[in-house]
MDAnalysis code that builds the backbone (N, CA, C; Angstrom):
import MDAnalysis as mda
import numpy as np

u = mda.Universe.empty(264, n_residues=88, atom_resindex=np.repeat(np.arange(88), 3), trajectory=True)
u.add_TopologyAttr("name", ["N", "CA", "C"] * 88)
u.add_TopologyAttr("resid", np.arange(1, 89))
u.add_TopologyAttr("resname", ["MET", "LYS", "ASN", "PRO", "ASP", "LYS", "LEU", "GLN", "LYS", "SER", "ILE", "ILE", "HIS", "ARG", "PHE", "LYS", "ILE", "ALA", "SER", "GLY", "HIS", "LEU", "LYS", "LYS", "VAL", "ILE", "ARG", "MET", "VAL", "GLU", "ALA", "GLY", "ASP", "TYR", "CYS", "ILE", "ASP", "ILE", "VAL", "HIS", "GLN", "SER", "LEU", "ALA", "VAL", "GLN", "ALA", "ALA", "LEU", "LYS", "LYS", "ALA", "ASP", "GLN", "LEU", "VAL", "LEU", "LYS", "ASN", "HIS", "LEU", "ASP", "THR", "CYS", "VAL", "SER", "ASP", "SER", "ILE", "LYS", "LYS", "GLY", "GLU", "GLY", "LYS", "LYS", "ALA", "ILE", "ALA", "GLU", "ILE", "MET", "GLU", "VAL", "LEU", "GLU", "LYS", "THR"])
u.atoms.positions = np.array([
    [0.847, -1.177, 0.000],
    [0.000, 0.000, 0.000],
    [0.887, 1.233, 0.000],
    [0.553, 2.170, -0.821],
    [1.367, 3.371, -0.911],
    [0.980, 4.413, 0.122],
    [-0.238, 4.351, 0.607],
    [-0.714, 5.322, 1.575],
    [-0.457, 4.785, 2.987],
    [0.536, 5.350, 3.715],
    [0.859, 4.821, 5.050],
    [-0.293, 4.925, 6.041],
    [-1.112, 5.968, 5.932],
    [-2.248, 6.110, 6.842],
    [-3.276, 5.012, 6.599],
    [-3.505, 4.701, 5.334],
    [-4.451, 3.644, 4.985],
    [-3.921, 2.291, 5.459],
    [-2.642, 2.062, 5.288],
    [-2.026, 0.815, 5.741],
    [-2.144, 0.695, 7.257],
    [-1.805, 1.770, 7.973],
    [-1.895, 1.733, 9.428],
    [-3.323, 1.441, 9.880],
    [-4.301, 2.064, 9.250],
    [-5.704, 1.819, 9.603],
    [-6.076, 0.370, 9.345],
    [-5.583, -0.186, 8.253],
    [-5.869, -1.575, 7.918],
    [-5.255, -2.532, 8.943],
    [-4.027, -2.249, 9.354],
    [-3.357, -3.084, 10.348],
    [-4.086, -2.996, 11.688],
    [-4.408, -1.796, 12.107],
    [-5.135, -1.615, 13.366],
    [-6.485, -2.312, 13.317],
    [-7.170, -2.214, 12.178],
    [-8.458, -2.877, 12.001],
    [-8.315, -4.382, 12.210],
    [-7.282, -4.972, 11.620],
    [-7.053, -6.418, 11.765],
    [-6.787, -6.795, 13.219],
    [-5.986, -5.999, 13.915],
    [-5.714, -6.294, 15.324],
    [-6.971, -6.124, 16.179],
    [-7.829, -5.170, 15.844],
    [-9.082, -5.005, 16.574],
    [-10.017, -6.182, 16.333],
    [-10.020, -6.690, 15.106],
    [-10.813, -7.888, 14.812],
    [-10.327, -9.042, 15.684],
    [-9.009, -9.237, 15.734],
    [-8.441, -10.309, 16.558],
    [-8.807, -10.117, 18.024],
    [-8.729, -8.881, 18.491],
    [-9.068, -8.580, 19.878],
    [-10.526, -8.925, 20.181],
    [-11.401, -8.575, 19.273],
    [-12.821, -8.891, 19.449],
    [-13.064, -10.390, 19.502],
    [-12.418, -11.121, 18.596],
    [-12.552, -12.579, 18.599],
    [-12.008, -13.163, 19.901],
    [-10.878, -12.654, 20.377],
    [-10.276, -13.167, 21.611],
    [-11.182, -12.908, 22.817],
    [-11.767, -11.735, 22.867],
    [-12.701, -11.440, 23.964],
    [-13.865, -12.430, 23.946],
    [-14.316, -12.761, 22.745],
    [-15.420, -13.722, 22.635],
    [-14.962, -15.102, 23.099],
    [-13.753, -15.503, 22.751],
    [-13.227, -16.798, 23.195],
    [-13.220, -16.852, 24.719],
    [-12.738, -15.799, 25.341],
    [-12.681, -15.765, 26.809],
    [-14.083, -15.893, 27.406],
    [-15.038, -15.155, 26.846],
    [-16.423, -15.244, 27.335],
    [-16.974, -16.659, 27.160],
    [-16.652, -17.266, 26.024],
    [-17.147, -18.619, 25.753],
    [-16.564, -19.627, 26.749],
    [-15.276, -19.509, 27.036],
    [-14.644, -20.416, 28.004],
    [-15.260, -20.201, 29.386],
    [-15.426, -18.951, 29.774],
    [-16.021, -18.646, 31.077],
    [-17.445, -19.179, 31.184],
    [-18.161, -19.170, 30.066],
    [-19.552, -19.634, 30.068],
    [-19.659, -21.147, 29.914],
    [-18.530, -21.801, 29.648],
    [-18.555, -23.253, 29.484],
    [-19.156, -23.695, 28.164],
    [-18.974, -22.879, 27.131],
    [-19.513, -23.214, 25.810],
    [-18.871, -24.484, 25.260],
    [-19.482, -24.983, 24.221],
    [-19.042, -26.210, 23.554],
    [-17.608, -26.033, 23.037],
    [-16.762, -27.005, 23.348],
    [-15.323, -26.910, 23.037],
    [-15.042, -26.628, 21.564],
    [-15.739, -27.284, 20.689],
    [-15.500, -27.089, 19.254],
    [-15.844, -25.669, 18.838],
    [-16.871, -25.100, 19.411],
    [-17.213, -23.705, 19.125],
    [-16.099, -22.774, 19.591],
    [-15.514, -23.097, 20.740],
    [-14.399, -22.293, 21.254],
    [-13.206, -22.381, 20.314],
    [-12.910, -23.580, 19.842],
    [-11.785, -23.767, 18.918],
    [-12.025, -22.991, 17.629],
    [-13.241, -23.027, 17.111],
    [-13.554, -22.262, 15.894],
    [-13.290, -20.775, 16.110],
    [-13.700, -20.271, 17.249],
    [-13.502, -18.853, 17.539],
    [-12.012, -18.550, 17.727],
    [-11.290, -19.464, 18.358],
    [-9.849, -19.295, 18.535],
    [-9.136, -19.275, 17.187],
    [-9.571, -20.101, 16.280],
    [-8.986, -20.101, 14.931],
    [-9.228, -18.770, 14.223],
    [-10.372, -18.157, 14.496],
    [-10.659, -16.840, 13.924],
    [-9.673, -15.798, 14.460],
    [-9.328, -15.913, 15.751],
    [-8.324, -15.013, 16.339],
    [-7.002, -15.184, 15.601],
    [-6.584, -16.421, 15.436],
    [-5.313, -16.710, 14.792],
    [-5.281, -16.227, 13.345],
    [-6.391, -16.390, 12.638],
    [-6.460, -15.939, 11.242],
    [-6.349, -14.422, 11.153],
    [-7.010, -13.721, 12.061],
    [-6.947, -12.255, 12.057],
    [-5.529, -11.778, 12.380],
    [-4.876, -12.433, 13.335],
    [-3.492, -12.076, 13.667],
    [-2.552, -12.366, 12.498],
    [-2.784, -13.481, 11.833],
    [-1.939, -13.836, 10.684],
    [-2.057, -12.778, 9.590],
    [-3.270, -12.333, 9.323],
    [-3.473, -11.310, 8.301],
    [-2.787, -10.005, 8.701],
    [-2.903, -9.627, 9.955],
    [-2.235, -8.408, 10.429],
    [-0.723, -8.551, 10.279],
    [-0.189, -9.714, 10.661],
    [1.250, -9.950, 10.521],
    [1.689, -9.857, 9.066],
    [0.879, -10.384, 8.169],
    [1.215, -10.315, 6.744],
    [1.289, -8.873, 6.262],
    [0.352, -8.043, 6.694],
    [0.358, -6.636, 6.298],
    [1.596, -5.917, 6.835],
    [1.926, -6.181, 8.097],
    [3.098, -5.540, 8.699],
    [4.372, -6.016, 7.997],
    [4.466, -7.313, 7.750],
    [5.661, -7.848, 7.095],
    [5.810, -7.318, 5.675],
    [4.709, -7.248, 4.929],
    [4.782, -6.707, 3.565],
    [5.264, -5.263, 3.593],
    [4.740, -4.487, 4.518],
    [5.177, -3.104, 4.638],
    [6.670, -3.043, 4.969],
    [7.113, -3.913, 5.862],
    [8.530, -3.944, 6.228],
    [9.390, -4.278, 5.009],
    [8.949, -5.240, 4.223],
    [9.695, -5.604, 3.011],
    [9.737, -4.447, 2.018],
    [8.592, -3.790, 1.840],
    [8.494, -2.683, 0.881],
    [9.308, -1.462, 1.293],
    [9.511, -1.283, 2.595],
    [10.173, -0.072, 3.067],
    [11.551, -0.373, 3.645],
    [11.581, -0.913, 4.821],
    [12.844, -1.109, 5.552],
    [13.812, -2.042, 4.830],
    [13.314, -3.180, 4.362],
    [14.206, -4.132, 3.687],
    [14.710, -3.546, 2.377],
    [13.818, -2.919, 1.652],
    [14.213, -2.275, 0.399],
    [15.310, -1.241, 0.645],
    [15.134, -0.421, 1.670],
    [16.146, 0.584, 2.014],
    [17.462, -0.066, 2.426],
    [17.385, -1.146, 3.198],
    [18.602, -1.847, 3.628],
    [19.371, -2.407, 2.440],
    [18.665, -2.949, 1.486],
    [19.316, -3.502, 0.290],
    [20.018, -2.388, -0.482],
    [19.336, -1.251, -0.624],
    [19.933, -0.112, -1.324],
    [21.195, 0.394, -0.628],
    [21.246, 0.231, 0.702],
    [22.408, 0.673, 1.478],
    [23.497, -0.402, 1.550],
    [23.267, -1.544, 0.896],
    [24.243, -2.621, 0.926],
    [24.153, -3.494, 2.170],
    [23.048, -3.406, 2.872],
    [22.847, -4.180, 4.095],
    [21.816, -5.287, 3.901],
    [21.775, -5.825, 2.685],
    [20.772, -6.832, 2.351],
    [20.882, -8.103, 3.158],
    [22.100, -8.571, 3.394],
    [22.276, -9.822, 4.152],
    [21.721, -9.688, 5.569],
    [21.950, -8.550, 6.183],
    [21.438, -8.316, 7.528],
    [19.902, -8.312, 7.529],
    [19.317, -7.654, 6.543],
    [17.865, -7.580, 6.451],
    [17.260, -8.959, 6.199],
    [17.895, -9.736, 5.346],
    [17.410, -11.087, 5.055],
    [17.509, -11.957, 6.303],
    [18.618, -11.852, 7.034],
    [18.780, -12.628, 8.269],
    [17.677, -12.291, 9.273],
    [17.349, -11.018, 9.354],
    [16.283, -10.585, 10.272],
    [14.953, -11.199, 9.877],
    [14.641, -11.191, 8.594],
    [13.383, -11.781, 8.103],
    [13.379, -13.282, 8.357],
    [14.485, -13.945, 8.102],
    [14.569, -15.383, 8.312],
    [14.350, -15.733, 9.782],
    [14.890, -14.914, 10.665],
    [14.697, -15.141, 12.108],
    [13.220, -15.091, 12.469],
    [12.509, -14.144, 11.884],
    [11.072, -14.026, 12.136],
    [10.336, -15.251, 11.574],
    [10.672, -15.638, 10.354],
    [9.999, -16.762, 9.715],
    [10.252, -18.077, 10.454],
    [11.403, -18.207, 11.066],
    [11.710, -19.427, 11.824],
    [10.858, -19.564, 13.066],
    [10.281, -18.473, 13.517],
    [9.408, -18.504, 14.707],
    [7.982, -18.930, 14.354],
    [7.681, -18.977, 13.083],
    [6.314, -19.316, 12.677],
    [6.136, -20.801, 12.530],
])
């Protein structure tokens, strides 16, 4: 995304979606809801977080990594990305 404000709003929106789903999961567990329903809601939290992470990572690649490569620091930037990917 070329518009940083639009990107930031999109990222925040995704994190708010995840937050809403997580609050619902907590309420469901407290209420003793059906386990499979809880898992479905938990998966929704994870999907929303994954989408937010993808947006943040794409922005990082488009900006910070691109700048690092131009400065001759590509190996460092790639190592940083690989470290993040190894945690997934």
